[in-house]
N, C-alpha and C positions, 0 to 999 in steps of 0.2 A: 495507726499512723503509717503513711507511706514511707518506705525505707529503700534507698537505692544504693547500689554498690558498684564500684569500678576499681580497676587496678591503679590507674593513674588519673588524677583529676588535674586538668589544666584550666586555670581561670584566666580567660582572655584568648582572643583569636586574631591577634596581630601577627607580625612576622615571627617574633620569638616563640609564641605558642604553637604556631603552625609548623615551624621548622623542628621544634622539639618533638611534636607529635609524629612527624614522618620518620624521625630517627629512633623512636621507641620500638622495641622488639615487636613485630607483628603478632606474636602470640599473646601479648598483653592487651587488655581492654582499656582504651583511653576514652575518657569523657571530657569534652571541651565545652566551657560555658561562654556564651556571647551575651553581653548585657543587653544589646539591641539586636541588630542584624549583623551577621558575620562581617560584612564588608565595611562597617563603620569603625575604622580604627585609624590611629595616627600613622601607622605604617602605610596605609593607603594614600595618605596625603604627602608622603615624602617625595620630593621632586628630584633632588640632586642626583643621588645614586648611592653606590656602595664603595667605600674606600677599600681598595685591594690592589696590592702588587701581584698581578696575575702572572707570576713567574717564579723561578727558583733562585733569583738573583739576591744573594744575602746582603749585598751592599744596599740595594734598593729597599729591602725589608728593614734594614737598620735605619734608613732615612725615615721610613714611615713611623718607626718607634720614636725617633728623635723629634719628628714633627708633632706627634701626639703628646710627648712629654713637655715640649716647649709650649704648646697651646694650653696645656693643663697647669702651667706655672710650676712644673716639677712636683706638684702635690700628688701626682698619679702614683700608683703602685707599679714599679717597673716590671715586676714579674708578670702582672696581669696584662700590661701593654705588650710585652713580648709574646705572651700566650695568644693574645688577640691577633697580632700580626703574623705569627708563625702559622696560625690555623686559617688565615683568611683565604689563601689560594685554594685549599681543599674545600672549604665551605662554599665558595662561589662556584667551583667546579661541580660540586654536588647539585647546586641549584640548577646549573645548566643541564646536567644529566637528567634531572627531574622534569626538564622541559621548559624552564624559564628562559625567555629570549632577551638578549641584550643587543644594543645597537651595534651594527657593523659598518665598516667603510666599504667602498667598492672593491677593495682588495680582499675582502672576506675576513679581515682582522677586526677584533673588537675595538670600539672607539673609547677613548678615555679622556676625561676633562680634568681641569684643575679647579680647586676651590680655596677659600681663605685658609691660610696656615699650612697648606701643602707645598712642598718644594718641588714636586714632580706631578705630571698628569697621571693620576692613578684612580680616578673616579669612574667606575663602569656604570653605564646608565641604560635605561630602556624607555622607548617612546619619547626620546629627547628629554623631557622633564616630567615623565610620568612613571618613574621607576617604581615607587612604592605601590602604586595602583596595579601596575602590570605584574610585579612579582607576587603580590597577594592573589591576584586572579589566577595566575598559573599554578601557584602552590595550593590554593584552595581546590582547584580541579583535581590535584593529586590526592589531597586529604579526603575529599568526598568519595573517591574510589576505594579507599582503604576500608576493608570490612571491620577492622578492629577499632576504628575511630568513630565516635558518635558525637555530633555537635548539637547542643541544645540552644536554640535562639531565645532571646528575651528572658534570659535566666541570670539573675544577679546573685553572686556569692555575698552573703551578708556578714558572716562570721566564720573564722576557722574553728573547727572542733578540736579540742585538745584533751589528752589524758596523760598525766604525769610527764609534762614537757614534750609530749609526742603529738604531732598533728595527725588526726585520723580522718580528715575530710573537711567538708564545709557545710554550713547551713545555706540553703538555696531558696530564693523566691522566684518562682517562674510565672511569667505572665501576670505579675502583680497579685496573684491569687493562690498559687500552689506553693506551700511552705513546707520544706522537707529537709531531713539530713541526707547528705550524699557522702557515704563512707568511701575512703580511698586508702590504699596502702602508701601511696606517695602523692603529694600535692605540689603543683607548680603555680606560683603567682606570676602571671604575665599580663598584668592589667594596664600597662602603659603609663601615660603621663599624668600631669596635674593641672593642665591648662586652665580649667574652670575655676581654680582657686584664685586666679587673677581676673581683673576686669576686662582685659583684652589679651587674646592669645591666638597663635597660629594653629592650635590643637583642635581636633574634633571635640565638640563640647561635651561628649560623653566621658572625657578624661577628667574625672573628679577625684583623683587620688585614692581610688578604692583599695588598691593593693596596699598602699601605705597605711591607710586607716585600719584595715583588717590586721596587718602585721603588727601595728602599734598596740592594738588591743590584745594581741596574742603574746606581747612581751618581746618582740624581736628587737635586734640591735640595728641602729641607723648610723649612717656616717655622711658627712659633707652635705647636709640638707640645705645649707645656706647658699650653695652654688646653683642658682637658677639662671639658665642661659636665656638671654633675650635675642631673638633673631633681628638683625639690624634692618632688614628690608621687608616689612609687611606693608602691603598697599594701604595708603592712607586715604580715608574719605571722611569728611565731617558729617556726612549724612547716614553713615552705616549705624544701624541700631543693634545688630548682632554683636556679641562679644568675640565671635570668631573672625579673625582677620585673614585675608588672602596672603599667602606667603609668596614672595618672589625669590626663587632659588638663588643661592650664592653663586651658582654656576654662571649666572648672567654677568656677575663681576669677574668670574673666572675667565670668561670669554672676552672681557675687555671693557665692561661698563664702568662709568665713573660715578662718584657721589659728589653732589654740589649742594651748598646751602641755599637759603632763600634768596641770597644776593647773587646766586649762580656761580659762586666760587668753589673750586675744588679745595677740600679742606684736610684730607687725610695726611698730607705732607707734614702738617703741624704735629700730628699725633704718632704716626709710624712711617717716617720717610722711606724706610727700606721696603716695606710690604704694601704701603698705601691701602688701596681698597681691598687688598687680599690679606690684610691682617686678620688674626682670629676674631671670632664674633664678639668676645667680651670687649676687646679694644675698639672695634668698629661701633658697637652699640653705645659705649660710653662716649666715644667721640661725637656721634650724632646727638646724643643727649646734651653734650656741652654746646654744640653748635645751635641747637634749638633754644637752649637757655640764653645764649649770647645774642641771638637774633630775634628773641621774643616770638617764637613760632612753635607750631606743634608738628612740623614735618621738615624733611629735606627732600632732595630730588635724586632719583636714579637716572643717569644720563646715558642713553644709548644712541643719541642722535648722530654719532660718528660711525655707526654700524649699519649694515645693510638690512633693511626691514624684511626682505625675502629670506635672508639667511636666519634672522631671528625667529621668523614664523616657523621655519622648518626645524630649527634647533630647540625652540622652546614653545611648542604648540599650545600647551596648557596655559602658560603665562601670557602668551601673545593674545590668545582668544579672550581670556578673562579681562585683560587690560583694555582690549578693544571694546568689550561689552561696557566697561566703565568709562569709555570715551577717550582712551589714550592709545596711540599707535606706537608700538616699540620701533625705534629707529627714527621716528619723526618727533615725538613729544617727550618732554621731561615728565617722569612718572613720580608722583608724590609718595614718599615712603616714611615710615616711622618704626622704631623698634616695638616688638610685642613679645610677651612671654612665649618661650619655645620649647625648652627642654630642662628637665631636672638632672643635674650631673651627679647628685648624691642619691641616696635611697636605702633600701634594706641591705644590710651588710651581708655579703656572700663570699665564699671561697672560689677557687678556680673551677670547681665542679658545680657552681651555682647553688651550693648548699647554704642555708641560713643557720642561725644558732638553734633553731627548733628542729627536733628530729623529724625526718621525712618531709621537710618543707624546703622547697627550692624557690628562688626568685630570678627571673630573667628579663632582659630588655630594659626599658627606661625605669621601671620600678625598682631595679636592683642597683646597689653600689658594688661594682666589681673591682673598683680601683683603677679602671681604664681611663676615666675622663679627668681626674684630678679637679682643678679649680675651674675648668672650662673645657667643653667638648670640642674636639677637632671635627670640622664638617665631614659628614658622611661616614663617621665612625659608628653612628647609632645603629643603622641597619646591619652593619658588620657585627656589632656587639650582639644583636639579636640572634644572628646565625651561629656565631662561635660558641656563645654561652648556652643557647638553646640546645645545641648538639651536645655540649659538655654535660648538661643536666640529663639529657636522654641517655647518654652513655653510662653515667653514674647509676641511673635507675636500672638500666639493663643488667648491670653487674651486681646490684645489691637487692634486687626485687625478691629473689627466692627465699630470703631470710625473714620476710615480713609476713605478719598475720593480720587479718582484719580485727578491729576492735570496735564492737558495737555498743559500747557503754556510753551513751549520751542521751540526756533527757532534753527534749525540745520544750522551751518555755512558751507559755501562751502569751500573746501580745495583743494590745488593742490595734485596731486598724482604722485610723482617722484620716479623712481626706484634707489634711492641713496644707496650707500654702507656705512653702519655705523660701519663696523668691526674695522677699525683703531681707531675710537672713543672708542668703547667698550674695545679694548685692552688697550688703554691708561688709562681708568678708572680702569680696573683690575690691571694693573701694579702699579699704584699709591696706590691703596688700599692694595695690597700685600706688598708693600715696607714700607708704612708709617702708615697704619691703621689696621695692622695685630695683631699678638700675642703681640708684643712689640711696644710701641708708644712713640714718644717724640714731644715736642711742635713745633720744627722747621719743622719736617716732616708733622705734622698735618696742620700747617699753609700753607705750600707749596701746599699740596693736596687740601686744601680748595680753594685756589686761582685758581688752575687748574680746579677744578670741577665747580666753578662759571662761568669761561670762557666758558667751554663746554656747561653748561646749557643755558647761554645767547645766544650762537650761535644756539642752537637747537630751542629755543623759537622764535628766529628771523625768522627761516625758517620752519614753521610747514609743516607737510607732512602726508597725509592720508595713512600711511602704518603701519602694525604691528611692523616692525623693528624700525621705527621712535619712536613710543610710548614706546616700550620696552627700547630703549636707553635713552629716556627722563626719564622714571621711574628709570632706573639704576643710572643715574647721580644724580637725586634728592634724592634717597635712600642713595647713597654714601655720599652726602652732609650732610644729617641729621645725619648719623653715625659719620662723621668727626667733625661736629659742637659739638655734644654731647661729643665726646672724648676730644675735646679741653677744654670744660667747666669743666670736671671732672679731677682735678689735681692729686687726690690721686689714688693709685693702689688698686683695689678691684675686686674680681671675675675674669671675663674674660678680664678686662681692666687693662693692665699692663703699667704704665707710668714710663719711666726711668728718664725723666726730663721734 
């Protein structure tokens, strides 16, 4: 049987994984697994930018802490938020030193924008609204030149290998055919989000909750799984068949766009008169939901008609061109939008060094619960979290690696390999999550969903199957189950979690 060995195994190749990899000591061998092609990640889809006070001004840093705490309904861990903000300047500076380019004005100074929940302009961006894509491309170029880092494409981690509560690597399925144990002294889960668990999402559809499922089966602790953030402004189309929705960055509202209901009335004054369209995402999404309910419709409008189309095309090239393709010109037309699943604020519980409760296992990025986001994530803190905690994990690994030994004690089980179709099961999961565990929740719907998910999970566990689609579907149902369980336990409405009874 094939047996592979590495010092550090990183599962996932989004921003968190890549930034951790470049910060790991070059004398250590790093293996990164990409479930599909490296460029397919949610990080690549991030439009807005990176929230960062690019300065040493402690007063402005404190404002970033306060904005993050307020957006998270003060359920955040304040120490984690302070750690995030204190390390933001250095992390972004390191990105720039590695060759990542951000937008500059004519004066040679970096440009910053404002988004929902922020009290100052502190979002640094690249390519207007292509920050994630540009940062990933530039960082990937650096990673590919590092002799100590090896990326395996089309390789899915199926299970974490454990011995006496210590993680010793992962079982890998490469190209749907090659099944082998990959032993590692340290393992980092950086698998990203959970979008495919819902019927409509702004995520890359490869986001099937894989890290959550693996960590759950390995006995890890989870926190705040009920807090699923919905992005208020995903482009709405009744003809779209894909579950992936095109996201219209919050920065469009940051630059002055309005929200109007189907009657063309601005409505945010009713819900958050102080911050209006720039209230945090939980408030804006819930407000849109109420407007859609009250006006018997399934969308509202994003209004940029008072803005200059030429400016919008230059500032938001990605959004402008996509909307144009769909028949809407920014600056001239009202653009139909509706909320869609966007980001998991909870996840695998970690400390400030990104360590989980399992020895030698780390979790970084959206899959982790660091305590930063509380009940709702502040816009553009996600890419920052990837950087700060990716680096923290790497530093902890650099300091503790010399005491670790390999442990090759693992027997790979033989499994059947059937070409089953899991699409109907996935659709059922998405339908129940959309209907009962979405923006508005009640006990009856959550109970029903919980029973349905348990049945699906039991059936899947009864008939294990050595395919990527089987494991993705198992991860999806276990992630959905954890979200639903947490939503049942929290009776009060707060942040992204709105219970009507």
